[in-house]
TILUM-992754 format. One record per residue: residue in one letter; x, z, y of N, C-alpha, C in turn. Coordinates in steps of 0.001 Angstrom, whole numbers, plus 500000, padded with zeros to 6 digits. Last residue first. Layout:
// residues N
AXZYXZYXZY;...
***
This chain:
// residues 522
X469090495911487828469485497274487434470781497636488155;X468796493453488992467588494247488781467901495682488343;X470831492202491713470602492523490304469375493427490183;X470194492349494478470360491064493796470134491240492299;X467476494532495508468885494230495277468980492876494586;X464943494520498128465378494435496728466894494289496668;X464581494399500899464632495708500244465077495668498780;X467962493325501880467004494297501361465585493760501511;X467145490666499781467926491905499843468319492169501296;X463927489347498750465146489335499555465875490665499409;X462359487847495917462619489031496733463911488863497513;X461333486096494023461436485639495411461609486839496352;X462009485156490779462086486295491694462285485789493126;X459899483523488536460979483371489512460892484482490551;X459397483588484923458962483842486300460173483718487227;X458304482430481799459406482447482763458820482644484163;X457549483077478406457078483115479798458296483227480723;X458519483287475889457373482399476079456823482411477504;X461218483755473779460792483792475184459634482804475357;X461678483298471176461641484700471567461254484876473020;X463738480579471072462688481276470332462762482763470663;X464389478324473350464806479695473039463650480429472378;X463263475827473886464502475898473117464916477307472702;X460904476051475360460946475151474208462145475381473308;X461616477834477387460531478194476461460575477328475206;X463712476383478669463944477706478084462875478037477048;X462418474008479475463573473952478587463803475297477898;X460388474987481197460044474250479981461194474249478984;X461975476173483259461033476966482474460700476274481149;X463332473917484262464081475044483691463180475876482790;X461151472396485217462023471857484164462798472973483475;X460181474124487203459342473761486062460162473229484902;X462350474104488941461949475367488306461080475088487084;X462133471425489648463317471870488905463044473218488245;X459720471379491006459862470534489811461082470939488981;X460152473134493165459217473493492095459452472673490823;X463555473689494234462329472869494183461469473203492962;X464622476851495312464763475831494271463471475026494205;X465602478510497652464402477669497589464626476529496588;X466744481780496911467031480351497040465769479523496825;X466308484699498884466075483973497635466192482474497880;X469025486063500731467728485394500741467539484688499401;X470798489122501272470600487884500513469167487383500682;X473550491207502205472173490779502384472016489453501655;X475893491451500767475351492633501425473892492421501813;X476928489113499749476147489952498857475543491174499516;X478136487431501527478982488442500900478218489386499974;X476308485417502136477714485253502495478591486209501708;X473742483917500056474331485025500792475740484644501209;X470936483164498123471940482661499042472433483816499901;X470015483517494656470047483962496047471138483232496823;X467930483683491903468909482849492611468847483235494079;X466681484549488750467087485045490066468112484072490640;X464003484560486497465120483815487056465401484358488463;X462930486522483770462926486306485216464166485523485617;X460985486211480868462306486056481476462137485820482967;X459251487994478326459225487299479611460637487298480196;X459034487645474705459557488223475947459316487334477161;X455885487190472852457335487148473043457712487641474431;X453778486225470771453886487479471530455372487722471733;X451675483363470287452971484050470241452896485338471063;X449473481473468230449665482403469331451025483089469163;X449668478006467329449818479427467041449933480237468328;X449794475358467654448484475893467246448535477394467019;X452128475527470185451468474635469241450077475174468937;X451986478589471285453053477673470907452507476756469815;X450835480573473759450369479623472751451482478631472501;X451269484136474316451435482731474645450868481872473537;X451338487403475655450722486445474745450970485026475244;X454440489166476262453109488688476639452633487641475646;X456540491929476837456123490838475963454701490450476330;X459211493220478648457780492928478656457529491769477706;X461676493820479803461190494603478656459672494465478529;X463264490658480581462392491781480936461912492519479679;X466319489382481322465369489559480227464564490824480486;X467245487237483866467042488648483528465985488732482443;X469771484930484872468499485201484218468441486670483811;X471201483959488039471270484546486705469870484795486171;X473287483085490797472092482857489976472291483496488615;X474493482995494080474500483668492789473184483411492072;X474468480927496016475551481921496004475645482631494656;X473981477444495743473450478793495505474613479768495410;X475152475046495772474372475388496959473824476812496892;X476264474675493318477188474942494423476467475266495734;X473882474112491831474718475285491542475606475659492727;X472485471779492210472089472956492991473054474121492856;X472577469433490686473345469511491920473037470718492791;X471439469342488212470597468903489341471289469089490691;X473448470439486648473036469052486409472237468503487586;X473493473090487569474650472213487772474249470741487649;X470970473929486733471317474015488152472508473114488470;X471305473550483978470373472681484705470596472757486210;X473181475556483392473513474150483127472586473205483898;X471723477877484042472914477518484820473274476049484628;X469612477724482066469352477869483506470537477362484329;X471002477660479648470103476562480004469859476557481509;X472294480154479822473084478918479766472229477708480140;X470154481925479729470974481857480932471793480569480966;X469240481575477103468376481234478236469187481059479512;X471481482462475610470938481107475429470117480682476644;X471764485099476538472864484145476682472365482709476571;X469343486259475732469606486056477150470743485061477378;X469717486268472932468561485604473532468828485277475000;X471981487858472648472035486456472212470906485652472848;X470899490275473601472046489661474282472133488180473932;X468932490783471703468532490532473091469669489862473867;X470537491212469440469569490120469450469155489773470880;X471981493514470107472692492246469944471737491061470011;X470364495433472685470596495101471278471338493777471220;X469258497995474960470151496895474590470175496682473090;X466265498833476700467165499047475562467967497793475222;X466031497772480125465645498601478994466700498600477915;X466812494448480883466190495691481318465727496481480099;X469586492844481064468626493124480003468012494464480357;X471351492926483014470360491851483137469417491860481941;X473171494788482412472228495151483466471296493994483811;X474535493468480387473945494776480095472926495174481145;X475845491213481181474438491060480821473763492389480487;X478136493007483295477688491795482630476200491799482328;X479240495040484725478646495393483423478055494197482691;X480018493417487028481005494016486128480433494401484774;X478105490398487587478273491861487645479291492371486639;X479470487624489215478883488109487963479121489610487905;X479258484961491590479579486350491254478826486784490001;X479797481602490393478945482602491020479450484005490689;X482763479703490842481859480472489969481041481460490775;X484632478272492244483237478115492624482262478881491769;X487008478881490979486849479252492384485391479190492817;X486656477725488452486769479177488585486466479609490013;X486340475069489068485446475637488054485521477167488025;X488424474479490776487107474724491356486157475350490354;X491585476064490108490542475073489784489168475470490331;X493744476873492793492972477384491654491836476403491373;X495543476344494869495190475287493906494527475834492649;X495893478110496893496725478325495705496407477326494586;X493926477375498647495321477193499077496271477302497895;X491773478308497181491944476854497351493369476536497783;X492220481064497503492257480458496174492439478953496232;X491741481306500214493097481548499718493255480937498329;X489011480820500137489885479900500885491340480072500469;X488134482997498609487945481636498097488858480641498826;X488780485066500339489400485021499008489296483608498443;X487054484554502430488490484363502650489234484295501322;X484654485290501312484844483882501646486316483572501907;X485131488099501000484921487228499847485163485753500176;X487866489300503085486463489161502744486326488115501633;X490914491147502532490176489888502649488690490067502363;X492563493263502008492245493029503411491430491745503619;X493086493291499302492276494381499834491937494211501319;X494529491601497746493372491038498448492584492092499216;X496590492911496395496945491912497409495771491367498215;X497326495681495287496012495159495658496180494103496757;X498815497614492956499068496408493750497703495781494015;X499494501067492373498549499968492557499125498825493389;X501452502609489794501185502345491208500308501099491331;X500266504466486970500870503268487540500535503175489025;X499150506187485005500233506635485900501006505451486479;X496957505668483509498181504968483136499380505368483978;X494942507237484635495197507320483188496557506743482825;X494999506452487325495315507832486956495698507936485489;X494309503696487158495571504115487781495977505535487387;X491705503770485774492936503294485140494217503746485832;X489361504476487080490093505495486343491422505060485785;X487861501294486847487779502657487354488546503637486480;X487839498575486592489044499282486164489045500707486689;X485176497836487312485871497206486188487060498012485687;X482922500490487788483938499618488378484773499089487226;X479790502093488183480701501290487364481700500518488217;X478016503379489835479177504134489368480202503262488666;X476555502497492901476775502167491489478050502841491028;X476373504006495264475262503167494847475363502843493359;X477116506975496823477496506123495695476276505338495236;X477075507045500368476427507410499118476899506461498027;X480184507434502175478952506742501848478381507270500541;X481504510228503994481501509328502843480145508679502622;X481002510227507658481424510790506384481293509796505252;X479815508808509788479694510258509731480004510800508341;X480466506135509347480753506732510646480713508255510593;X481997505863506097480931505632507063481244506393508328;X483742504178503433483668505194504478482511504863505405;X483570502080501734483786503392501128483816504511502153;X483468499697502930482179500284502584482333501691502022;X486116499020503189485450499544504382484043500037504101;X486751498300500488487537499295501225486725499884502362;X485018496354499686485172497531498828485852498665499580;X485469494423501693484213495185501695484262496415500795;X488127493496500821487938494324502012486592495063502061;X488705493893497235488603493129498471488119494032499605;X490710494243494330489938494912495379489898494039496631;X491802493433491880491275492442492804490381493052493867;X494844495119491009493388495049491073492967494016492106;X497614495958488900497025495134489956495508495161489854;X499885498500488370498583497986487962497991497212489136;X503330498815487503502280498605488493501009498084487825;X505164499042485474505202500064486522504033499965487499;X506018498434482207504963498224483195504989499375484205;X507780498667480081508313498316481398507275498019482446;X505910497396477301506978498228477850507364497727479244;X502705497625475659503680496926476496504717497904477030;X500908499188474427501716498342473549502819497614474321;X499433500351476386500453501188475751501334500403474772;X497540498425476909498642498611477854499779499405477229;X495724498789474849496511497559474889497724497714475803;X494705501310475550495298501107474229496185499866474208;X493668500786478114494768501736477947495478501532476613;X491593498999477519492692498584478383493910499488478175;X489923500645475979490496499422475400491719498987476202;X489339502689477866489940503024476567490610501805475936;X488161501242479967489386502007480206490095502302478887;X485907500265478586486882499348479183488212500057479396;X484580502619477978485146501832476877486177500838477413;X483828503440480616484680504289479757485351503470478661;X482225501291481517483432501689482244484381502492481381;X480191501342479579481026500147479735482319500493480453;X479121503913480061479683503572478745480628502380478866;X478255503625482710479267504628482375479923504334481035;X476320501599482502477508501422483331478619502378482936;X474427502860480810475075501609480412476383501433481179;X473640504969482451474371505269481218475078504015480695;X472291503525484392473467504299484782474305504653483560;X470151502400482903471175501543483511472438502300483921;X469068503393479713469268503841481087470400503042481742;X469194502489477070468277501834478003468510502225479460;X470853501869474014470896502533475324470013501764476313;X470960500455471618469830501354471843469811502053473192;X474402500126471715473208499866470917472131500921471200;X476780500706472915475643500423473787474336500240473028;X478638500987470903478366502157471746477129501953472616;X478628498418469831478299499561468967477922500777469803;X479525496925471991478122496832471599477707497938470649;X482313497610472227481357497838473317479919497910472802;X483325496901469684483582498232470253482565498565471345;X482592494219469409481986495230468544482163496635469104;X484214492998471485482757492926471453482138494054470643;X486799492661472267486363494028471935484843494097471851;X489263490525472220487843490517471870487440491907471375;X491457489682474642491147490799473743489646490796473468;X494029487496475552492595487662475355492307488717474301;X496536487713477845496210488077476468494707488302476375;X498499485575479890497266486316479645497032486528478156;X500193484396482227500610485138481042499470486082480668;X499027481262483445499058482719483509499465483316482170;X498753478522483623500084479055483375500180480564483473;X496326477402483741496927477748485033498336478316484866;X495664477311481097495969476044481748496629476267483111;X495023479979480766496246479466480126496658478135480727;X492630480056482191493764480879482606495071480358482013;X491071478327480642491366477990482037492564478771482542;X490887479796478284491607478530478269491967478094479692;X489352481937479205490690482187478667491523480913478663;X486979480628479810487774481207480892489202481466480426;X486135479815477214486325478845478296487235479387479394;X485941482209475722486854481143475302487157480183476448;X484021483628477284485317484210476939486319483117476603;X481712482039477420482520482264478611483910482784478278;X479804481531475509481063480780475410482030481055476565;X477324482901477585477614482202476337478886481366476465;X478622485598479639477738484480479365478192483737478111;X479419488876478258479677487711479098478627486645478818;X479353490981476617478271490915477600478511489794478606;X481512491458475073480299491010474388479127490818475319;X483773491937476452482958493111476129481657492745475418;X486890490720476332485516490312476017484734491551475603;X489379490866478757488675491595477704487254491066477551;X492404489784479448491024489354479655490221489882478480;X495339490972480989494377491113479898493052490510480338;X498608489909481980497173490009482220496402490187480921;X501618490536483609500938490522482311499455490773482544;X504165489249485525502753489628485555502174489472484152;X506536488132485068506517489599485033505108490150485262;X506437485429485420505978485966484138506077487475484025;X506231485686488985506255484865487775505721485574486552;X506089486977491408506996487539490386506985486780489065;X504534485387493222505568486304493714506572486693492641;X502766483949491759503637483209492664504791484078493157;X501451486058490479502255485121489685503228484363490572;X500074487086492659501137487895492047502048487021491200;X498306484941493134499215485416494175500393486170493574;X496946484820490695497730483665491122498738484060492212;X495659487328490635496632486968489598497535485830490064;X493936487111492826494973488142492818496063487796491810;X492316485075491873493144484814493052494265485847493139;X491131486485489716491894485257489478492816484946490649;X489772488583490884490903488899490006491765487669489749;X487889487027492454488810488004493035490021488260492147;X486353485327490736487213484772491774488285485773492207;X486327486301487212485773486073488536486819485611489529;X487540487011484933486960485674484948486388485323486304;X488853489375485058487427489438484740486804488062484556;X491973490831484100491219489691484613489761489790484172;X493960493395484887492783493114484075491969492003484705;X497485493377484951496240493054485648495132492794484642;X500642494813485541499562494588484592498259494389485358;X504001493957486249502672494286486762501635493937485698;X507376495189486123506294494345485638504957494868486161;X510538495208487943509302495807487435508275494756487010;X512687493837489143512691494085487711511337494515487158;X512639493584491904513172492458491126513013492621489619;X509588494779493544511020494717493287511391493577492354;X507028495395494461507304495415493016508795495418492706;X507137495234497288506557496398496625507008496511495174;X508330492785497845508910494005498416508411495242497675;X506593491057496510507998491134496098508655492407496606;X504252491512498012504284491835496579505725491971496091;X505046490589500564504616491964500367504737492384498904;X505537487867500100506618488742500580506287490209500302;X502939487134499373504031486968498407505216487844498808;X501629487646501788501306488438500608502393488330499543;X502681485719503548502904487140503831502658488009502596;X501779483350502266503198483592502520503484485073502724;X498983483738502296499713483574501031501190483903501224;X498465483837505069498188484999504220498961484915502909;X499119481278505859499929482397506363499710483643505527;X497114479878504483498525479609504188499413480754504666;X494725480863505646495021481099504234496499480896503899;X495626482274508888495155481189508033495405481542506576;X495985483201512006495572483862510755494905482805509879;X496583482198514498497452481810513374497150482561512081;X496007481758517508495096481743516364495838481277515108;X497450484130519747497439482797519145496631482864517860;X496206486098522507496585485921521106496620484445520724;X495440487193524978496639486371524879497132486144523471;X493229488555525920494209489311525122495517488539525002;X492131486455527448492211487810527998493240488639527246;X492304484095526024492579484075527457492721485468528065;X491869484733523216492922483817523675493296484069525135;X489814486661522992491037486788522190492182485940522755;X487822485779524801488387487130524902489742487202524201;X487311483188523840487785483403525207488460484761525348;X486312483807521301487560483040521435488163483222522819;X483940485086522017484978485842521308486328485137521400;X482613482894523253482912484113524004484031484914523333;X482391481152521074483132480740522273483545481965523075;X480732482583519429482105482353518977482993481895520134;X478350482466520878479032483747520686480474483584520263;X476610480494521431477985480324521910478765481635521815;X474243481410520219474745480069519901476180479829520357;X473301483950518507473998483784519786474802482491519682;X472612483627515874471574483362516871472142483335518290;X474741484500514358474599483048514558473556482710515614;X476526487281515776475458486727514950475225485261515310;X478448488052517636478883487817516255477812487192515381;X477467488746520080478040487398519954478390487039518519;X474814490503521026475664490408519822476214488988519673;X474665492043524359474159491246523241475180491193522106;X475899493291526439474754493974525855474227493270524610;X479373493731526806478257492786526692477124493479525945;X482223494536528743481076494987527976479999493924527964;X485779494837529025484548494058529128483454494729528310;X488687495577530696487638496147529854486358495359530107;X492139494760530942490738494438531208489814495119530204;X494583497362531612494105496165530921492617495978531181;X494997499541533192496139498658532981495705497327532368;X492082499898535351492873500164534150494093499247534115;X491344499290538100490880500497537398491776500862536224;X491829496973539513492665498126539828492342499360538983;X489962495042538697491382494884538353492212496134538573;X486993496345537184487710495827538349489210495927538105;X485696495362534011486301496351534893486962495656536071;X482620493506533585484054493710533396484544494786534351;X479615492588531746480338493136532891481815493258532565;X476388491430530861477839491317530686478512491864531938;X473896492335531464474077491741530140475550491542529816;X472044494196533449473453494133533053473546493607531624;X469302494098533844470183493794534981471649493650534613;X467020492412531611467933493513531920468901493125533032;X465336490166531410464797491491531126465701492624531572;X466626487827531883465366488023532603464858489448532458;X470017489031532099468966488245531449467701488445532280;X473292488565533600472061489311533377471197488520532403;X476844488907534170475661488166533731474490489118533519;X478742490518535424479049489094535224477807488282534873;X479199493275537584478300492530536707478724491062536647;X482013495471537486481210494470538198480415493642537189;X483147498923537705482835497670537010482029496733537901;X483444501352538960484613500818538256484397499407537714;X481101502346540038482018501639540924483214501002540213;X478243501731537904479249502562538543480284501714539244;X476078500533536650477428500361536104478414501362536681;X472838501498535671473847501497536729475228501396536094;X471494500900533307470765500843534577471725500758535756;X471747499429530305472600499962531371471863499775532698;X469323500453527861469918499462528756470784500166529786;X468243500934524450468717501421525744469239500248526572;X467684499486522233466601500287522779466940500874524125;X468569496207521038468883497482521684467627498159522206;X469591493341520470469081494355519552469419495721520132;X469693489801521148469622491188521595469119492103520474;X471581486924521323470750487756520446470857489218520879;X471322483978523463472016485140522894471032485958522080;X471730480756524808470925481637523944471790482742523350;X472628480314528235472997480202526819472181481190525987;X472283480049530963471095480300530136471389480055528652;X475010477860531238474106478765531945472806478849531142;X477269477729528475476200477150529281475481478242530070;X480774478349528542479442478730528076478393478166529038;X483266477912529566482762476927528587481427477336527969;X483836481394530167484134479982530409483664479120529237;X483504484094529996482305483267529881482572481790530098;X485990485262530367485212485633529185484074484646528936;X486884484359532891487465483792531661486665484124530404;X484009483856535003485025484754534456485605484100533204;X481629483610537627482560482968536698483631483961536269;X478607485379537763479957485216538300480838484568537245;X476184485125536429476171485347537876477545485124538510;X474409483642533839475749483923534361475703483999535889;X472134484754531752472164484165533099473465484572533773;X471244484100528551472283484729529344472389484013530690;X468122484661527089468984483690527785469967484441528675;X467352485786523727467263485882525184468192484826525771;X465851486774520613466556485803521446466315486068522938;X465781490279519625465553488854519432466305488002520446;X464580493066521176465111492575519905464772491095519783;X464364495817523067464600494377523181465289493888521915;X461853498241523414463030497810522662463157496297522750;X460797498831526770460475498501525384461743498001524714;X462186500085528779460726500203528764460177499823527394;X465124501720527473464417500533527958462914500771527906;X466704504632528597465853504023527575465132502833528187;X469849504123530326468484504628530225467774503961529056;X472966505004531553472252504312530477470876504951530336;X475151504609534225473954505295533742473252504413532711;X478698505197535007477476504421534844476326505257534326;X481196506219535198480223506661536206478906505896536111;X482120506537531965482703506570533315481626507057534295;X480678506506529682481861507369529698482567507385531043;X478684504595530093478309506020530030479519506936530199;X480099502181529891479432502558531136479167504060531184;X481001502365527221481946502153528317481333502614529640;X478562502608525875479524503710525820480547503597526945;X477472500100526283476809501269526874477749502474526896;X479241498591524753479142498359526193478514499555526898;X478712499651522214480062499735522767480079499522524267;X476069498894521847476381500311522025477768500482522638;X477114495800522734475869496558522650476126498053522874;X480542495877522547479370495096522166478178496032522001;X483427495831524556482345496622523990481125495767523743;X486766495173524404485473494501524505484439495387523820;X489873495761526029488749496293525256487522495428525502;X493502495501526058492159495089526460491084495605525488;X495585498539525908495247497168525509493865496801526043;X496163500965527358497133500378526426496867498896526159;X494140501845528900495466501909529523496510501209528663;X492038501731527151492160500664528145493472500714528907;X492267504128525720492534502860525051492826501767526078;X491556505972527709492864506079527063493250504768526375;X488953505222528353490008505093529366491395505138528732;X487311505880526251487637504474526464488833504325527396;X487102508259524079487662508135525423488152506701525633;X483964508334522409485384508014522387485856507865523829;X481222509335520249481878509222521555483367508947521378;X478090509099518708479537508865518593480164508630519962;X475712511696519543476099510283519561477613510150519397;X474440514105519559475453513873518527475867512403518447;X472631513883521699473627514954521692474765514665520714;X472038510599523089471816511638522085472959512656522093;X472720508562524754472044509693525370471783510836524384;X473665506524523313474679507330523991474059508568524641;X472030506316520177471943506148521624473000507030522270;X472808504623517048472657505781517915472430505354519364;X473439502427515602472032502824515580471753504002516510;X475703500252517400475425501505516696473917501737516639;X478397497834517835477110498428518132476900499682517310;X481991498321518333480795497776517697479522498359518295;X484599497301520353483742498420520029482413497887519511;X487758496042519798486358495672519980485517496849519506;X490990496028521234489941496743520498488590496134520826;X494239494490520753492985494697521472492026495482520586;X496479494655519252496601493920520514495357494095521369;X497527497621517547496515496606517848496780495952519198;X499064499517516286499749498397516934498785497285517305;X498845503109516392498292501802516083499016500717516866;X499251505654517228499507505367515816499050503968515421;X498556506195519843499976506124519518500285505756518088;X495534507861519113496422507287520122497860507309519642;X493556506996516435494463507992516991495422507305517954;X490410506586514902491391506085515861492232507236516402;X488448507602513397489756507513512746490835507015513706;X486067507431514699486718508744514724488070508754514015;X485203504820514209485680505166515553486466506475515561;X486467503364511202485482504205511882486054504713513202;X487856500043511438488039501464511148486912502250511811;X488701496819510425487617497709510818488006499137510473;X490882494231511657490582495324510743489445496154511316;X491990490816511846491239491962512352491042492987511250;X493823488011512939493671489064511940492965490268512561;X492364485048514055493050486281514440492779487341513376;X490798482805513790492217482699513453493029483897513868;X488080482710513741488740482128514908490232481961514653;X487605484172511476487286482743511461487956482022512622;X488241486716512441489142486067511484488880484570511396;X486038487158514070487379487179514651488363486478513727;X483996487096512148484035486079513202485429486009513839;X484611489354510602484615488025509990484733486939511047;X484247491412512456485567491186511864485666489796511257;X481487491137512886482430490972514001483814490643513445;X480524491748510346480363490386510843481270490122512045;X480954494443510147481750493550509305481678492112509810;X478964495270512041480392495507512254481265494573511428;X476208495141511957476925493889512198478442494069512272;X475112497611511785474957496758510602475764495473510733;X477222500124513264476361498947513360476282498197512038;X478869502377513494477747502403512560476840501200512588;X481005502013515063480106503091515458478828503085514608;X484234501021514475482884500997513932482107502238514363;X486400499021516176486017500418515992484534500461515646;X488467496570515127487064496815515464486771498276515166;X491544495417516305490845496458515560489416496578516070;X493630492671515844492544493239516631491818494251515749;X497080491791515765495915492375515115494917492862516144;X499755489828514886498864490176515985497535490621515374;X501879491331512356500997490300512875500291490789514129;X503181493444511383503998492481512112503146491399512765;X501330494753509912501622495299511234502499494357512045;X501394493491507483500344493101508409500574493676509803;X503680494732506309503605493287506472502592492916507539;X502989497413506268504141496995507072504103495488507320;X500853497349504476500615497697505867501770497246506748;X502226496671502117501190495798502649500965496078504130;X503870498851501736504490497543501972503481496580502585;X501916500800501260502744500887502458503402499555502775;X500824500000498796500000500000500000500861500000501258;
***
């Protein structure tokens, strides 16, 4: 970890201070899309003198600056060191912490508005007058105070954008009442680019190629010239990209396991294993199907399923690892949402799911961790994978849950149900690919329901299982919309499954969004 931090500290970095906004990660993503490296930290983790950021962006928040326990920070101390941009709550905090006044709005302003530019400024250059922006706030800045000047308004509020006067701080401080990071703010990316380039003075050099180069240096510095690294491959994008990066850094000193838990999609173990070998990875395929399924037989509680799978994975991995000599490091495909979702503005987040592919392994094996992707978002992982020439058949794979089909079979598990779901899921995925829809969908999968219903098959009545189809579009899985698969293709998928998979006589399509539903059913 320390080697990684030292590598990234050499880069130009922008830090987003998180005050609890649902859009905080999106700010970081937009900054990176522009070509500037960014990190997210909770506002209370900031410490003066311990950071090398070129600028700070203050996020929005569900709180009001007028509340007794509202998140607070001394903006003046930061502004003496580097430029600052406050977004929504961040803007109100800037005004509130000096001589401004924040009041409750007559009504909550949520949705589209027009930005009315009153004074030209580098922050707003190349933006249209009355540019569409996105509002989400219950408070408004009523008075700015003598330290600031208004740059823009809307029809509803007197202060939509402002800046500090030149003599107030060592560096410029800006505040905007709207959210430039969301797509509904049509020129939001222009505004962020203006701030980063013309006000902070950054160059846009955060690219997949630069990340690969820096990560290879980091891995070599951390691992050294002799040590070996062990990695548990899952067949997914994250672990595969991590493997390719580490392979590029240390070659055959990377040893990988790909474990078949019997809960993969049909033929997936053999296909993925062959893909890994074609990539030149030093990988050992371990078929532990019976070990997993014997322990899962008859288990119906989803949390118990996860715990059993996690425990058995650790036991199998540990047994195989003990056969190797000279292993000093364990690699994981941890990505940035895993890191920043583990903390919240007011303490630890609630545990949503207990299962993790390699949970407990670092402690059990007494190995140091190598996590080359821990600063990347999912879409960035894919771009890095393309830079590393990873085959599209792996890079474009839909996300697949760590517990596999165990949590797509609702209720009690059995080998027969797993085989049934594997057949139905393969038909579903194959037809999505055949009809050109697979790459347009973020994640798709079939769910076997613990429900049997009456059907008619030829001249006979049947009493068989119902199957749910799930397909969603998303950027990172944190929110998701159900995919609009054409009716005729859904009909074709349903007919194929019912005709070819004995044991299923009814197919339904899940049209729930996340939230309130989750992507997986268990």
